[in-house]
N, C-alpha and C positions, 0 to 999 in steps of 0.2 A: 364343654371347652372356656376356660377361665378367661377373664378380659387382662389385658397386658396392665402389669401397675404402671401408675402415671408417676413420674419421679417428682417428688416434691423439692424445691429449691429452695433451701435456706437463705433467709434474710441477713446482710451482711450485718455484723456485730457493730450496735454504736460505738464510737470513738468516746473514751471519757473526755470530760471537757479539760479533764485536769493534765492530761497526757499533753507533753511537747506540741505534738500535732495539732492536738486540738485546741490547747491555748493559741499558738500563734494562728488558728483560723480565726477563732475567737475576736481577736486582735485586729486581726485582717478587717474584719467584717463591721467590727464595731468602726474605725476610722472609716470606711468606705461610706458607712451611714450619716457621718457628721459634714460632709460633702465638703471637706479641705482641700485650699488648694497650696499650689508650692509657693513658699513664703521667700523665692528669692536667695541670692547668694549673700552672706555675711558680707563682701565688699561693697556689696551696695545695698547695705542696710538702710543707710540714711539719702538715697538718692533723690528722693524727691527736694529737701532740704538741701544738697549742694546744689543741683540745679537753680535752686532760688538764690543762694549767693555767686558773688562775682569772681572767685577765687581762680575759678580756671578760668576766665576770660579777663582780666586785667592786665594793664602790660603798661610801660613807661616809655616815653619818648615818640618815635615816628618808626611805623612797620606797615608794610604793603605785603598783600600775600595774592598768590595768583596760582587758580586753579585750573588744571585742563583733563577734560574728563576727553578721554581717548577711547575707551568702549563703554558699555556697560558694567563690566570689570575692573577697569583699568584707569586710574585716575594719578596725576602727577601735581606735585605743588612745590610753587618758589616761593620762598619767605624770606624777606630784606628786611633788615631793621638798622636804624640808623644810630651812630655814637652818642650818647647820654650818661649823663652823672657818672663820668669815668667809665663806663663800659663801653668799650668798641664797636664799631660797626660788624653786621653778621649777616651769614647766610647762609640758608641751609634747602637742600632739595627734599621733600619727601616723595614715595610712590606707595599706592595702596593698589593689591590685586586681590580681590575676591570672588567668591563662588558661592555655591550653596553650602556647600560642607566644612569651608577654609578661609583663612584672612591671612594674607602676607602683606606686612607693612613693614617700610625703612624710611630711615632720616637720615642724612649725611651731613655737616656742617661745614664751614672754611676752616676749623681748627682739626678736621679730620674726625670728630666723634661721631661714631656710628650707631646707632639705636635700631635694632629690629624687633618685631614680633610676631610670632605666627601663631595661629588657632587653626586647631583641628577637631572636626566633630565628627567622632566615631559612630556615634548613634545620636537619636533626639535627645537622648538623658545624657550621653557621656562625652563632655569637652574636655581636649587637653588645650595649654597655652606655653607655649615659650617665648622670653623675653632675654634680649642680651643690649648689652652697652659696653662697648670698646674706645679707651679714649687713651691718648697719649700721655705715658706716665705708669710707672708700675703701681699696684694694687688699685686701679682706676677701675677696671673691669669688672662688669657683672653678669650673672648668669641665672634666673630663677626659672625655674618649670615648677607647672601643676597639672593640677586635675579637678577638673567638674565634673560633681554626678547630681543630677537634678532628678529627683522622686517625685513619685505626686502629691506627696506634702510636706516634704523635707528637701535638703540639698548639704553635698558634704563636699569640702574643697581639702584637698592636699597640695603643700608646697614649699618650694624646697629654694633656697637661696644661696648662690656660689657652695654649691656642695662638695665636698672634699672627701671622701671614705679614705683616702690613704694617710691624710691629716685630723682624720676625724675629727673636722670643721665646717662650718655654714650655719645657716639659720634653715630650722624648719618647723614648718607651722600645720595644724590640723584644726579645721571646723565643721562643726555642724550645726543646723538651722531646721529645729521642727514648729510644726505648726499645730498650735492645741486646740483653739478654736478657729472661726473665720475669719479673726479680727487678731488676735493674739497667736505671736512666734517667738519661743523661746530658743536657746542655743548654747553654746558654748565654746572658744577657742584658745587652745594651747598653742605656746610657741618656745621653741625649744634653742636657745643660742649657745654655739659653742665658739667663741672668738679664738683666732691665732694665739694671742696672749691673753690670759685671764682665766676667771672662772666659769665653769659653762652655768648659765641662768635659765629657768622656765619660769614661763609665765602664765596664767589661764586667766580668762575673762567670761566671766556670764554676759549674757545678751538677751535682750527682749525689744521686739516691734510689735506696736498697737496701730492698728489699720483699721481707721472708722470710717475710710472712704474720704472724705475733704480733710482729713485731719490725722495727721501720722506721727507719732510717738517712739522713740527708738532710746535705746540704755543698753551702755557696755560700763560692766562694772571690773576692775579688777583688786577687788579686796580693798587693802587699805592705801594703794599705791595711787591709783588714777579712778576717776567718773568722768564718762563722757555723757552725755545729754542732748538730744535735737528733738527739735517741734517744728511741723511742717502744717500751713492752712491753706486750703484753698478759699481765698475770699469770695470771687467768681471766677468766670471765666477769664479774666484779663489780669486779675490781681491774685497775687500769691504772696504769701510771709512764710519767715523761719526764722529758728531761734536756735544756739548752740550754747552750750556750756560744757565746761572743762575745766575739772578738777585735779591738780597734781600734789601728791604728798610723799613723793617719792625719796626724796632727802633735801634737808632744810633750805639748801639755794633754790631750790626748785617748785618749792611748795605755793601754792596759789589758786586761784581761779581765774579764767576769762569767759566773759559771754560775750556773743555777737548775736545783733538781729540784723535780718536782711527780708529785704522785700523784693518783686519784679513784679512791674508793669507792661502788658504787653500792648501795644498801641496797634493801627491797623497797619502800618508799615513800618515801625519801630520797637526796640524791646529796651527798657530802663530798666537797672536794675540798683539797687542801694543797699548800703552797708555800714555799721556803725558798730564800734566795739567798746569794751569797758577800756580798752589801751588809749582809747583817746585816739582812735583814727577814723576817720570818716571817707569812706570810698562810694564810686559811681561810677556803671558804665552803661553807655547807649549806644543801640547798636541801630544805625537808619538804613533802610532798605532803599536805595536811591531807585532803582530799576531789577527787574529779575537777574540774578546774576552777580547784584554790584552793590556793595554795601559801604557804608562811612559809618567809622568806629569813633567816638571821644573817651579816654578814662581819665579820671581826677582822685588825687589822694591826700586827706589832710591830717597830717598825725599833730596833733595839737599838742600833745606831751613832750616831744622832740624839736616842734618847732619846723618839722620839714616838710613840703610840697612836692606831688608828682602829678604828672599831664601827661596823657598819652595819645596819638593820632595814629587812626590806621584807614587804610583801605582795603576790602576783599572783594575780589574780581573773579568769577567763575564763569570758564567758556566749555 
């Protein structure tokens, strides 16, 4: 009696490295071997330099902010600004409700202007955003919708501002940022403008970010129209400095360059920001934490070219 034949299994055929699947797998394996990280979004490509500057902290006149935390997810803020420099007194009320996957923020002032912002995270990688602005008067409303996708070593953003498919108008933007090495990321952004009146316009910018740890440089180049470059340096745990250069050659009346240099110094219970630019402006913001939940703010700006001075005093209370 003869022994039964043993079936011989055939080894799977090796995939050609030049096939579409093999080429894609090879690229993915090579990217993983580099140990690249997510480069962040294009919107925040120079976030370190922005935090050093005082642009988002400066105000004029007298202001008081009262924040009440009603729950771990919900808080409200009352802001009162007194009349100064020809601007009337104003009051605004803001509310924020946030959870692990969403954020809802709204602000309304005494002039009836309503601003709202909604974020929702569908997955750890996909985030959608919507911003709305409603004002008294025609043509003052705004709607902006966007989607952010964060890959392992890249980011993609799609944005639409006041889209109107019926009128074929609006502003549409798309950008992509890819990590090339552990320190260098490059990308591009394209903006399509379709105004109600005028010609359609498309702008494309090339982007680069170099992160060496304590020093970070960014570059945004729009061909012959504009150049925007920033530099950030962490000098110590308490001192940070930043620089910004903006060059515009879009038209004869807007041709020129502006540079700014700023610094931030952290005291034990205070933070000081200073800024000087090529237009002759010198600005400073001091935030002193008097007690837990209570801060005192002072701002000042001297415009040597125009001979104008601005001063601001503020209180911030959180309970």
